[in-house]
Each structure stands twice: as structure tokens, then as C-alpha cells.
PQR file with spaces between the fields and no chain letter, atoms N, CA, C, O and H, PARSE charges and radii, in Angstrom:
ATOM       1  N    MET     1       0.851   -1.178    0.031 -0.4000 1.5000
ATOM       2  CA   MET     1      -0.039   -0.012    0.018 -0.0000 2.0000
ATOM       3  C    MET     1       0.896    1.247   -0.018  0.5500 1.7000
ATOM       4  O    MET     1       1.927    1.285    0.653 -0.5500 1.4000
ATOM       5  N    THR     2       0.516    2.216   -0.781 -0.4000 1.5000
ATOM       6  CA   THR     2       1.256    3.456   -0.872 -0.0000 2.0000
ATOM       7  C    THR     2       0.830    4.461    0.125  0.5500 1.7000
ATOM       8  O    THR     2      -0.364    4.731    0.255 -0.5500 1.4000
ATOM       9  H    THR     2      -0.322    2.185   -1.325  0.4000 1.0000
ATOM      10  N    LYS     3       1.777    5.044    0.857 -0.4000 1.5000
ATOM      11  CA   LYS     3       1.502    6.080    1.814 -0.0000 2.0000
ATOM      12  C    LYS     3       1.348    7.420    1.121  0.5500 1.7000
ATOM      13  O    LYS     3       2.113    7.685    0.194 -0.5500 1.4000
ATOM      14  H    LYS     3       2.747    4.825    0.751  0.4000 1.0000
ATOM      15  N    LEU     4       0.449    8.257    1.486 -0.4000 1.5000
ATOM      16  CA   LEU     4       0.322    9.529    0.901 -0.0000 2.0000
ATOM      17  C    LEU     4       1.181   10.521    1.728  0.5500 1.7000
ATOM      18  O    LEU     4       1.292   10.436    2.951 -0.5500 1.4000
ATOM      19  H    LEU     4      -0.173    8.042    2.239  0.4000 1.0000
ATOM      20  N    ASN     5       1.769   11.454    0.979 -0.4000 1.5000
ATOM      21  CA   ASN     5       2.621   12.450    1.642 -0.0000 2.0000
ATOM      22  C    ASN     5       1.678   13.532    2.194  0.5500 1.7000
ATOM      23  O    ASN     5       1.151   14.367    1.460 -0.5500 1.4000
ATOM      24  H    ASN     5       1.679   11.523   -0.014  0.4000 1.0000
ATOM      25  N    THR     6       1.500   13.480    3.461 -0.4000 1.5000
ATOM      26  CA   THR     6       0.527   14.470    4.100 -0.0000 2.0000
ATOM      27  C    THR     6       1.144   15.780    4.424  0.5500 1.7000
ATOM      28  O    THR     6       0.471   16.680    4.927 -0.5500 1.4000
ATOM      29  H    THR     6       1.928   12.801    4.058  0.4000 1.0000
ATOM      30  N    THR     7       2.440   15.917    4.144 -0.4000 1.5000
ATOM      31  CA   THR     7       3.159   17.182    4.396 -0.0000 2.0000
ATOM      32  C    THR     7       3.227   18.049    3.197  0.5500 1.7000
ATOM      33  O    THR     7       3.839   19.116    3.264 -0.5500 1.4000
ATOM      34  H    THR     7       2.987   15.186    3.735  0.4000 1.0000
ATOM      35  N    PHE     8       2.652   17.676    2.121 -0.4000 1.5000
ATOM      36  CA   PHE     8       2.682   18.491    0.912 -0.0000 2.0000
ATOM      37  C    PHE     8       1.934   19.763    0.993  0.5500 1.7000
ATOM      38  O    PHE     8       0.805   19.799    1.484 -0.5500 1.4000
ATOM      39  H    PHE     8       2.155   16.809    2.066  0.4000 1.0000
ATOM      40  N    THR     9       2.523   20.795    0.530 -0.4000 1.5000
ATOM      41  CA   THR     9       1.840   22.100    0.435 -0.0000 2.0000
ATOM      42  C    THR     9       2.103   22.613   -0.992  0.5500 1.7000
ATOM      43  O    THR     9       3.178   22.424   -1.559 -0.5500 1.4000
ATOM      44  H    THR     9       3.439   20.767    0.131  0.4000 1.0000
ATOM      45  N    TRP    10       1.066   23.271   -1.544 -0.4000 1.5000
ATOM      46  CA   TRP    10       1.136   23.810   -2.870 -0.0000 2.0000
ATOM      47  C    TRP    10       2.135   24.967   -2.929  0.5500 1.7000
ATOM      48  O    TRP    10       2.129   25.817   -2.038 -0.5500 1.4000
ATOM      49  H    TRP    10       0.192   23.424   -1.083  0.4000 1.0000
ATOM      50  N    PRO    11       2.966   25.022   -3.922 -0.5600 1.5000
ATOM      51  CA   PRO    11       3.922   26.186   -4.059  0.2800 2.0000
ATOM      52  C    PRO    11       3.166   27.460   -4.402  0.5500 1.7000
ATOM      53  O    PRO    11       2.066   27.422   -4.953 -0.5500 1.4000
ATOM      54  N    GLU    12       3.764   28.557   -4.074 -0.4000 1.5000
ATOM      55  CA   GLU    12       3.196   29.843   -4.453 -0.0000 2.0000
ATOM      56  C    GLU    12       3.243   29.984   -5.932  0.5500 1.7000
ATOM      57  O    GLU    12       4.178   29.500   -6.570 -0.5500 1.4000
ATOM      58  H    GLU    12       4.658   28.588   -3.627  0.4000 1.0000
ATOM      59  N    PRO    13       2.237   30.652   -6.519 -0.5600 1.5000
ATOM      60  CA   PRO    13       2.270   30.803   -7.966  0.2800 2.0000
ATOM      61  C    PRO    13       3.361   31.793   -8.392  0.5500 1.7000
ATOM      62  O    PRO    13       3.764   32.688   -7.649 -0.5500 1.4000
ATOM      63  N    ILE    14       3.790   31.585   -9.577 -0.4000 1.5000
ATOM      64  CA   ILE    14       4.875   32.527  -10.131 -0.0000 2.0000
ATOM      65  C    ILE    14       4.168   33.739  -10.658  0.5500 1.7000
ATOM      66  O    ILE    14       3.353   33.602  -11.570 -0.5500 1.4000
ATOM      67  H    ILE    14       3.462   30.858  -10.180  0.4000 1.0000
ATOM      68  N    PRO    15       4.427   34.927  -10.139 -0.5600 1.5000
ATOM      69  CA   PRO    15       3.855   36.166  -10.624  0.2800 2.0000
ATOM      70  C    PRO    15       4.035   36.344  -12.137  0.5500 1.7000
ATOM      71  O    PRO    15       5.143   36.223  -12.661 -0.5500 1.4000
ATOM      72  N    GLY    16       2.936   36.629  -12.821 -0.4000 1.5000
ATOM      73  CA   GLY    16       2.972   36.848  -14.232 -0.0000 2.0000
ATOM      74  C    GLY    16       3.019   35.654  -15.124  0.5500 1.7000
ATOM      75  O    GLY    16       3.032   35.790  -16.347 -0.5500 1.4000
ATOM      76  H    GLY    16       2.036   36.727  -12.395  0.4000 1.0000
ATOM      77  N    PHE    17       3.045   34.463  -14.531 -0.4000 1.5000
ATOM      78  CA   PHE    17       3.122   33.196  -15.367 -0.0000 2.0000
ATOM      79  C    PHE    17       1.692   32.787  -15.654  0.5500 1.7000
ATOM      80  O    PHE    17       0.891   32.581  -14.742 -0.5500 1.4000
ATOM      81  H    PHE    17       3.034   34.352  -13.537  0.4000 1.0000
ATOM      82  N    ASP    18       1.379   32.671  -16.959 -0.4000 1.5000
ATOM      83  CA   ASP    18       0.039   32.195  -17.408 -0.0000 2.0000
ATOM      84  C    ASP    18       0.128   30.746  -17.712  0.5500 1.7000
ATOM      85  O    ASP    18       0.703   30.372  -18.735 -0.5500 1.4000
ATOM      86  H    ASP    18       2.029   32.838  -17.700  0.4000 1.0000
ATOM      87  N    LEU    19      -0.406   29.914  -16.885 -0.4000 1.5000
ATOM      88  CA   LEU    19      -0.292   28.444  -17.073 -0.0000 2.0000
ATOM      89  C    LEU    19      -1.031   28.011  -18.366  0.5500 1.7000
ATOM      90  O    LEU    19      -0.482   27.236  -19.150 -0.5500 1.4000
ATOM      91  H    LEU    19      -0.872   30.218  -16.054  0.4000 1.0000
ATOM      92  N    MET    20      -2.202   28.477  -18.580 -0.4000 1.5000
ATOM      93  CA   MET    20      -2.979   28.052  -19.805 -0.0000 2.0000
ATOM      94  C    MET    20      -2.322   28.489  -21.039  0.5500 1.7000
ATOM      95  O    MET    20      -2.332   27.735  -22.012 -0.5500 1.4000
ATOM      96  H    MET    20      -2.648   29.106  -17.943  0.4000 1.0000
ATOM      97  N    LYS    21      -1.696   29.745  -21.100 -0.4000 1.5000
ATOM      98  CA   LYS    21      -1.000   30.145  -22.298 -0.0000 2.0000
ATOM      99  C    LYS    21       0.166   29.186  -22.498  0.5500 1.7000
ATOM     100  O    LYS    21       0.380   28.710  -23.613 -0.5500 1.4000
ATOM     101  H    LYS    21      -1.687   30.358  -20.310  0.4000 1.0000
ATOM     102  N    TRP    22       0.897   28.901  -21.484 -0.4000 1.5000
ATOM     103  CA   TRP    22       2.059   27.943  -21.570 -0.0000 2.0000
ATOM     104  C    TRP    22       1.615   26.629  -22.156  0.5500 1.7000
ATOM     105  O    TRP    22       2.194   26.141  -23.127 -0.5500 1.4000
ATOM     106  H    TRP    22       0.723   29.287  -20.578  0.4000 1.0000
ATOM     107  N    LYS    23       0.564   26.043  -21.553 -0.4000 1.5000
ATOM     108  CA   LYS    23       0.012   24.783  -21.904 -0.0000 2.0000
ATOM     109  C    LYS    23      -0.402   24.819  -23.406  0.5500 1.7000
ATOM     110  O    LYS    23      -0.063   23.923  -24.178 -0.5500 1.4000
ATOM     111  H    LYS    23       0.094   26.439  -20.765  0.4000 1.0000
ATOM     112  N    ASP    24      -1.120   25.849  -23.773 -0.4000 1.5000
ATOM     113  CA   ASP    24      -1.584   25.901  -25.191 -0.0000 2.0000
ATOM     114  C    ASP    24      -0.409   26.051  -26.143  0.5500 1.7000
ATOM     115  O    ASP    24      -0.417   25.451  -27.218 -0.5500 1.4000
ATOM     116  H    ASP    24      -1.395   26.578  -23.146  0.4000 1.0000
ATOM     117  N    GLU    25       0.613   26.843  -25.775 -0.4000 1.5000
ATOM     118  CA   GLU    25       1.766   26.947  -26.719 -0.0000 2.0000
ATOM     119  C    GLU    25       2.546   25.656  -26.794  0.5500 1.7000
ATOM     120  O    GLU    25       3.012   25.283  -27.871 -0.5500 1.4000
ATOM     121  H    GLU    25       0.620   27.330  -24.902  0.4000 1.0000
ATOM     122  N    THR    26       2.699   24.967  -25.686 -0.4000 1.5000
ATOM     123  CA   THR    26       3.420   23.691  -25.643 -0.0000 2.0000
ATOM     124  C    THR    26       2.721   22.632  -26.446  0.5500 1.7000
ATOM     125  O    THR    26       3.350   21.883  -27.193 -0.5500 1.4000
ATOM     126  H    THR    26       2.321   25.270  -24.812  0.4000 1.0000
ATOM     127  N    GLN    27       1.399   22.568  -26.290 -0.4000 1.5000
ATOM     128  CA   GLN    27       0.595   21.592  -27.086 -0.0000 2.0000
ATOM     129  C    GLN    27       0.685   21.922  -28.578  0.5500 1.7000
ATOM     130  O    GLN    27       0.829   21.018  -29.402 -0.5500 1.4000
ATOM     131  H    GLN    27       0.888   23.176  -25.683  0.4000 1.0000
ATOM     132  N    ALA    28       0.604   23.183  -28.926 -0.4000 1.5000
ATOM     133  CA   ALA    28       0.712   23.597  -30.395 -0.0000 2.0000
ATOM     134  C    ALA    28       2.078   23.196  -30.967  0.5500 1.7000
ATOM     135  O    ALA    28       2.168   22.728  -32.102 -0.5500 1.4000
ATOM     136  H    ALA    28       0.487   23.917  -28.257  0.4000 1.0000
ATOM     137  N    GLU    29       3.108   23.377  -30.194 -0.4000 1.5000
ATOM     138  CA   GLU    29       4.434   23.063  -30.606 -0.0000 2.0000
ATOM     139  C    GLU    29       4.579   21.568  -30.840  0.5500 1.7000
ATOM     140  O    GLU    29       5.150   21.173  -31.856 -0.5500 1.4000
ATOM     141  H    GLU    29       3.035   23.757  -29.272  0.4000 1.0000
ATOM     142  N    ILE    30       4.089   20.728  -29.951 -0.4000 1.5000
ATOM     143  CA   ILE    30       4.115   19.290  -30.037 -0.0000 2.0000
ATOM     144  C    ILE    30       3.284   18.876  -31.302  0.5500 1.7000
ATOM     145  O    ILE    30       3.764   18.058  -32.087 -0.5500 1.4000
ATOM     146  H    ILE    30       3.625   21.049  -29.126  0.4000 1.0000
ATOM     147  N    LEU    31       2.148   19.383  -31.498 -0.4000 1.5000
ATOM     148  CA   LEU    31       1.398   19.088  -32.679 -0.0000 2.0000
ATOM     149  C    LEU    31       2.126   19.450  -33.990  0.5500 1.7000
ATOM     150  O    LEU    31       2.081   18.685  -34.954 -0.5500 1.4000
ATOM     151  H    LEU    31       1.758   20.048  -30.861  0.4000 1.0000
ATOM     152  N    ARG    32       2.774   20.583  -34.024 -0.4000 1.5000
ATOM     153  CA   ARG    32       3.560   20.911  -35.201 -0.0000 2.0000
ATOM     154  C    ARG    32       4.700   19.953  -35.424  0.5500 1.7000
ATOM     155  O    ARG    32       4.959   19.517  -36.546 -0.5500 1.4000
ATOM     156  H    ARG    32       2.811   21.204  -33.241  0.4000 1.0000
ATOM     157  N    GLU    33       5.391   19.624  -34.328 -0.4000 1.5000
ATOM     158  CA   GLU    33       6.591   18.701  -34.474 -0.0000 2.0000
ATOM     159  C    GLU    33       6.161   17.261  -34.770  0.5500 1.7000
ATOM     160  O    GLU    33       6.974   16.510  -35.307 -0.5500 1.4000
ATOM     161  H    GLU    33       5.181   19.978  -33.416  0.4000 1.0000
ATOM     162  N    THR    34       4.973   16.841  -34.464 -0.4000 1.5000
ATOM     163  CA   THR    34       4.546   15.433  -34.683 -0.0000 2.0000
ATOM     164  C    THR    34       3.624   15.370  -35.908  0.5500 1.7000
ATOM     165  O    THR    34       3.194   14.273  -36.265 -0.5500 1.4000
ATOM     166  H    THR    34       4.312   17.451  -34.027  0.4000 1.0000
ATOM     167  N    GLU    35       3.305   16.474  -36.559 -0.4000 1.5000
ATOM     168  CA   GLU    35       2.437   16.404  -37.756 -0.0000 2.0000
ATOM     169  C    GLU    35       2.952   15.478  -38.801  0.5500 1.7000
ATOM     170  O    GLU    35       4.106   15.576  -39.216 -0.5500 1.4000
ATOM     171  H    GLU    35       3.655   17.365  -36.269  0.4000 1.0000
ATOM     172  N    GLY    36       2.117   14.582  -39.233 -0.4000 1.5000
ATOM     173  CA   GLY    36       2.457   13.697  -40.339 -0.0000 2.0000
ATOM     174  C    GLY    36       3.211   12.423  -39.848  0.5500 1.7000
ATOM     175  O    GLY    36       3.513   11.532  -40.642 -0.5500 1.4000
ATOM     176  H    GLY    36       1.178   14.502  -38.896  0.4000 1.0000
ATOM     177  N    MET    37       3.511   12.359  -38.500 -0.4000 1.5000
ATOM     178  CA   MET    37       4.241   11.139  -38.019 -0.0000 2.0000
ATOM     179  C    MET    37       3.286    9.971  -37.862  0.5500 1.7000
ATOM     180  O    MET    37       2.085   10.148  -37.656 -0.5500 1.4000
ATOM     181  H    MET    37       3.266   13.083  -37.855  0.4000 1.0000
ATOM     182  N    THR    38       3.827    8.811  -37.959 -0.4000 1.5000
ATOM     183  CA   THR    38       3.028    7.595  -37.651 -0.0000 2.0000
ATOM     184  C    THR    38       2.929    7.422  -36.125  0.5500 1.7000
ATOM     185  O    THR    38       3.646    8.077  -35.368 -0.5500 1.4000
ATOM     186  H    THR    38       4.802    8.668  -38.126  0.4000 1.0000
ATOM     187  N    SER    39       2.042    6.544  -35.701 -0.4000 1.5000
ATOM     188  CA   SER    39       1.931    6.284  -34.255 -0.0000 2.0000
ATOM     189  C    SER    39       3.254    5.901  -33.635  0.5500 1.7000
ATOM     190  O    SER    39       3.604    6.359  -32.547 -0.5500 1.4000
ATOM     191  H    SER    39       1.460    6.012  -36.316  0.4000 1.0000
ATOM     192  N    ALA    40       4.011    5.025  -34.364 -0.4000 1.5000
ATOM     193  CA   ALA    40       5.316    4.572  -33.878 -0.0000 2.0000
ATOM     194  C    ALA    40       6.309    5.703  -33.754  0.5500 1.7000
ATOM     195  O    ALA    40       7.077    5.746  -32.793 -0.5500 1.4000
ATOM     196  H    ALA    40       3.727    4.654  -35.247  0.4000 1.0000
ATOM     197  N    GLU    41       6.310    6.649  -34.736 -0.4000 1.5000
ATOM     198  CA   GLU    41       7.143    7.798  -34.645 -0.0000 2.0000
ATOM     199  C    GLU    41       6.801    8.737  -33.567  0.5500 1.7000
ATOM     200  O    GLU    41       7.706    9.287  -32.939 -0.5500 1.4000
ATOM     201  H    GLU    41       5.686    6.613  -35.516  0.4000 1.0000
ATOM     202  N    VAL    42       5.535    8.968  -33.298 -0.4000 1.5000
ATOM     203  CA   VAL    42       5.101    9.741  -32.123 -0.0000 2.0000
ATOM     204  C    VAL    42       5.583    9.143  -30.825  0.5500 1.7000
ATOM     205  O    VAL    42       6.075    9.870  -29.962 -0.5500 1.4000
ATOM     206  H    VAL    42       4.800    8.522  -33.808  0.4000 1.0000
ATOM     207  N    ILE    43       5.456    7.825  -30.657 -0.4000 1.5000
ATOM     208  CA   ILE    43       5.960    7.155  -29.461 -0.0000 2.0000
ATOM     209  C    ILE    43       7.406    7.386  -29.340  0.5500 1.7000
ATOM     210  O    ILE    43       7.878    7.655  -28.235 -0.5500 1.4000
ATOM     211  H    ILE    43       5.056    7.234  -31.359  0.4000 1.0000
ATOM     212  N    GLU    44       8.164    7.302  -30.405 -0.4000 1.5000
ATOM     213  CA   GLU    44       9.589    7.457  -30.330 -0.0000 2.0000
ATOM     214  C    GLU    44       9.938    8.943  -29.971  0.5500 1.7000
ATOM     215  O    GLU    44      10.908    9.211  -29.261 -0.5500 1.4000
ATOM     216  H    GLU    44       7.781    7.083  -31.303  0.4000 1.0000
ATOM     217  N    TYR    45       9.133    9.864  -30.475 -0.4000 1.5000
ATOM     218  CA   TYR    45       9.327   11.314  -30.201 -0.0000 2.0000
ATOM     219  C    TYR    45       9.208   11.521  -28.670  0.5500 1.7000
ATOM     220  O    TYR    45      10.032   12.192  -28.049 -0.5500 1.4000
ATOM     221  H    TYR    45       8.345    9.646  -31.052  0.4000 1.0000
ATOM     222  N    PHE    46       8.155   10.920  -28.095 -0.4000 1.5000
ATOM     223  CA   PHE    46       8.053   11.101  -26.604 -0.0000 2.0000
ATOM     224  C    PHE    46       9.082   10.337  -25.822  0.5500 1.7000
ATOM     225  O    PHE    46       9.519   10.773  -24.757 -0.5500 1.4000
ATOM     226  H    PHE    46       7.486   10.375  -28.600  0.4000 1.0000
ATOM     227  N    ARG    47       9.482    9.168  -26.362 -0.4000 1.5000
ATOM     228  CA   ARG    47      10.523    8.399  -25.652 -0.0000 2.0000
ATOM     229  C    ARG    47      11.839    9.196  -25.628  0.5500 1.7000
ATOM     230  O    ARG    47      12.537    9.211  -24.614 -0.5500 1.4000
ATOM     231  H    ARG    47       9.127    8.814  -27.228  0.4000 1.0000
ATOM     232  N    GLN    48      12.166    9.844  -26.726 -0.4000 1.5000
ATOM     233  CA   GLN    48      13.414   10.606  -26.783 -0.0000 2.0000
ATOM     234  C    GLN    48      13.252   11.871  -25.902  0.5500 1.7000
ATOM     235  O    GLN    48      14.255   12.352  -25.375 -0.5500 1.4000
ATOM     236  H    GLN    48      11.599    9.831  -27.550  0.4000 1.0000
ATOM     237  N    ALA    49      12.051   12.420  -25.725 -0.4000 1.5000
ATOM     238  CA   ALA    49      11.853   13.541  -24.835 -0.0000 2.0000
ATOM     239  C    ALA    49      12.111   13.130  -23.388  0.5500 1.7000
ATOM     240  O    ALA    49      12.627   13.917  -22.594 -0.5500 1.4000
ATOM     241  H    ALA    49      11.236   12.029  -26.153  0.4000 1.0000
ATOM     242  N    VAL    50      11.752   11.905  -23.054 -0.4000 1.5000
ATOM     243  CA   VAL    50      11.983   11.418  -21.698 -0.0000 2.0000
ATOM     244  C    VAL    50      13.451   11.291  -21.488  0.5500 1.7000
ATOM     245  O    VAL    50      13.953   11.695  -20.438 -0.5500 1.4000
ATOM     246  H    VAL    50      11.333   11.265  -23.698  0.4000 1.0000
ATOM     247  N    VAL    51      14.185   10.735  -22.457 -0.4000 1.5000
ATOM     248  CA   VAL    51      15.660   10.549  -22.336 -0.0000 2.0000
ATOM     249  C    VAL    51      16.313   11.853  -22.150  0.5500 1.7000
ATOM     250  O    VAL    51      17.182   12.010  -21.292 -0.5500 1.4000
ATOM     251  H    VAL    51      13.777   10.407  -23.310  0.4000 1.0000
ATOM     252  N    ARG    52      15.875   12.886  -23.013 -0.4000 1.5000
ATOM     253  CA   ARG    52      16.507   14.210  -22.914 -0.0000 2.0000
ATOM     254  C    ARG    52      16.198   14.862  -21.548  0.5500 1.7000
ATOM     255  O    ARG    52      17.062   15.549  -21.004 -0.5500 1.4000
ATOM     256  H    ARG    52      15.169   12.758  -23.709  0.4000 1.0000
ATOM     257  N    GLY    53      14.984   14.665  -20.978 -0.4000 1.5000
ATOM     258  CA   GLY    53      14.608   15.193  -19.674 -0.0000 2.0000
ATOM     259  C    GLY    53      15.483   14.542  -18.601  0.5500 1.7000
ATOM     260  O    GLY    53      15.972   15.245  -17.717 -0.5500 1.4000
ATOM     261  H    GLY    53      14.283   14.106  -21.420  0.4000 1.0000
ATOM     262  N    ASN    54      15.695   13.239  -18.647 -0.4000 1.5000
ATOM     263  CA   ASN    54      16.496   12.524  -17.630 -0.0000 2.0000
ATOM     264  C    ASN    54      17.972   13.019  -17.711  0.5500 1.7000
ATOM     265  O    ASN    54      18.650   13.183  -16.697 -0.5500 1.4000
ATOM     266  H    ASN    54      15.298   12.667  -19.366  0.4000 1.0000
ATOM     267  N    GLN    55      18.426   13.245  -18.959 -0.4000 1.5000
ATOM     268  CA   GLN    55      19.839   13.825  -19.047 -0.0000 2.0000
ATOM     269  C    GLN    55      19.909   15.176  -18.468  0.5500 1.7000
ATOM     270  O    GLN    55      20.895   15.485  -17.799 -0.5500 1.4000
ATOM     271  H    GLN    55      17.874   13.111  -19.782  0.4000 1.0000
ATOM     272  N    ARG    56      18.874   16.071  -18.680 -0.4000 1.5000
ATOM     273  CA   ARG    56      18.947   17.391  -18.118 -0.0000 2.0000
ATOM     274  C    ARG    56      18.813   17.395  -16.570  0.5500 1.7000
ATOM     275  O    ARG    56      19.431   18.222  -15.899 -0.5500 1.4000
ATOM     276  H    ARG    56      18.073   15.820  -19.223  0.4000 1.0000
ATOM     277  N    ARG    57      18.046   16.517  -16.043 -0.4000 1.5000
ATOM     278  CA   ARG    57      17.942   16.355  -14.608 -0.0000 2.0000
ATOM     279  C    ARG    57      19.223   15.836  -14.007  0.5500 1.7000
ATOM     280  O    ARG    57      19.610   16.284  -12.927 -0.5500 1.4000
ATOM     281  H    ARG    57      17.544   15.845  -16.588  0.4000 1.0000
ATOM     282  N    ALA    58      19.873   14.942  -14.637 -0.4000 1.5000
ATOM     283  CA   ALA    58      21.183   14.445  -14.137 -0.0000 2.0000
ATOM     284  C    ALA    58      22.210   15.504  -14.228  0.5500 1.7000
ATOM     285  O    ALA    58      23.010   15.625  -13.300 -0.5500 1.4000
ATOM     286  H    ALA    58      19.559   14.579  -15.514  0.4000 1.0000
ATOM     287  N    GLU    59      22.264   16.292  -15.269 -0.4000 1.5000
ATOM     288  CA   GLU    59      23.248   17.386  -15.360 -0.0000 2.0000
ATOM     289  C    GLU    59      22.945   18.467  -14.268  0.5500 1.7000
ATOM     290  O    GLU    59      23.866   19.007  -13.654 -0.5500 1.4000
ATOM     291  H    GLU    59      21.613   16.195  -16.022  0.4000 1.0000
ATOM     292  N    LEU    60      21.675   18.758  -14.052 -0.4000 1.5000
ATOM     293  CA   LEU    60      21.346   19.742  -12.973 -0.0000 2.0000
ATOM     294  C    LEU    60      21.788   19.211  -11.611  0.5500 1.7000
ATOM     295  O    LEU    60      22.397   19.926  -10.815 -0.5500 1.4000
ATOM     296  H    LEU    60      20.928   18.319  -14.551  0.4000 1.0000
ATOM     297  N    ALA    61      21.474   17.967  -11.367 -0.4000 1.5000
ATOM     298  CA   ALA    61      21.876   17.405  -10.051 -0.0000 2.0000
ATOM     299  C    ALA    61      23.427   17.410   -9.870  0.5500 1.7000
ATOM     300  O    ALA    61      23.948   17.625   -8.775 -0.5500 1.4000
ATOM     301  H    ALA    61      20.980   17.386  -12.014  0.4000 1.0000
ATOM     302  N    LYS    62      24.095   17.172  -10.951 -0.4000 1.5000
ATOM     303  CA   LYS    62      25.585   17.182  -10.965 -0.0000 2.0000
ATOM     304  C    LYS    62      26.115   18.604  -10.633  0.5500 1.7000
ATOM     305  O    LYS    62      27.016   18.770   -9.811 -0.5500 1.4000
ATOM     306  H    LYS    62      23.672   16.997  -11.840  0.4000 1.0000
ATOM     307  N    ARG    63      25.512   19.638  -11.313 -0.4000 1.5000
ATOM     308  CA   ARG    63      25.891   20.981  -11.064 -0.0000 2.0000
ATOM     309  C    ARG    63      25.551   21.481   -9.655  0.5500 1.7000
ATOM     310  O    ARG    63      26.312   22.228   -9.039 -0.5500 1.4000
ATOM     311  H    ARG    63      24.780   19.504  -11.981  0.4000 1.0000
ATOM     312  N    GLN    64      24.354   21.033   -9.152 -0.4000 1.5000
ATOM     313  CA   GLN    64      24.033   21.390   -7.745 -0.0000 2.0000
ATOM     314  C    GLN    64      24.945   20.744   -6.732  0.5500 1.7000
ATOM     315  O    GLN    64      25.322   21.373   -5.743 -0.5500 1.4000
ATOM     316  H    GLN    64      23.736   20.426   -9.652  0.4000 1.0000
ATOM     317  N    THR    65      25.307   19.491   -6.965 -0.4000 1.5000
ATOM     318  CA   THR    65      26.201   18.828   -6.083 -0.0000 2.0000
ATOM     319  C    THR    65      27.600   19.453   -6.114  0.5500 1.7000
ATOM     320  O    THR    65      28.246   19.513   -5.067 -0.5500 1.4000
ATOM     321  H    THR    65      25.000   18.980   -7.768  0.4000 1.0000
ATOM     322  N    ALA    66      28.088   19.912   -7.244 -0.4000 1.5000
ATOM     323  CA   ALA    66      29.369   20.573   -7.317 -0.0000 2.0000
ATOM     324  C    ALA    66      29.334   21.918   -6.673  0.5500 1.7000
ATOM     325  O    ALA    66      30.344   22.400   -6.160 -0.5500 1.4000
ATOM     326  H    ALA    66      27.563   19.863   -8.094  0.4000 1.0000
ATOM     327  N    ALA    67      28.114   22.565   -6.696 -0.4000 1.5000
ATOM     328  CA   ALA    67      27.996   23.885   -6.041 -0.0000 2.0000
ATOM     329  C    ALA    67      27.694   23.779   -4.579  0.5500 1.7000
ATOM     330  O    ALA    67      27.592   24.803   -3.903 -0.5500 1.4000
ATOM     331  H    ALA    67      27.294   22.174   -7.113  0.4000 1.0000
ATOM     332  N    GLY    68      27.542   22.545   -4.043 -0.4000 1.5000
ATOM     333  CA   GLY    68      27.222   22.318   -2.646 -0.0000 2.0000
ATOM     334  C    GLY    68      25.860   22.596   -2.267  0.5500 1.7000
ATOM     335  O    GLY    68      25.584   22.810   -1.086 -0.5500 1.4000
ATOM     336  H    GLY    68      27.625   21.713   -4.593  0.4000 1.0000
ATOM     337  N    GLU    69      24.889   22.610   -3.277 -0.4000 1.5000
ATOM     338  CA   GLU    69      23.509   22.685   -2.928 -0.0000 2.0000
ATOM     339  C    GLU    69      22.935   21.352   -2.536  0.5500 1.7000
ATOM     340  O    GLU    69      23.463   20.299   -2.894 -0.5500 1.4000
ATOM     341  H    GLU    69      25.114   22.436   -4.236  0.4000 1.0000
ATOM     342  N    PRO    70      21.846   21.405   -1.793 -0.5600 1.5000
ATOM     343  CA   PRO    70      21.251   20.182   -1.403  0.2800 2.0000
ATOM     344  C    PRO    70      20.535   19.427   -2.535  0.5500 1.7000
ATOM     345  O    PRO    70      19.982   18.351   -2.306 -0.5500 1.4000
């Protein structure tokens, strides 16, 4: 059974950041980039995005560790 994190608190909103505008722009970009792709190509597109995201998170963690951040 999974325990829920009961200490979670919502972060403060970023002043001036429009979430719906960001979402719409991001979805439009993905639709443009995947236009004309087959289902298999779209799956590969998202798989590669996950790989790139994992690499960026690893690089960020490495920089934070080198800078002595938690």
C-alpha cells in the first residue's frame, strides 16, 4: 500500500506566469513537431523527450552537487 505524503503544500504561484498560455503553446508546438508522423514515430518522439529530460535532470543534479547545494 502506498502512503500519501501528508506534508505536501502547494507552491506559491509564479507572478505573471500564465499556465494556460504555456500549456496551449506547448501543445501547439508538439502538434507541429509530430504532424504527419506515424503512431510509432510519435511514441519514439516522446521516448526521446523522456531521455532528454532525464539527461537534463542528471546534469542539473551534478551542477547542484558541485556547487554544494542540497
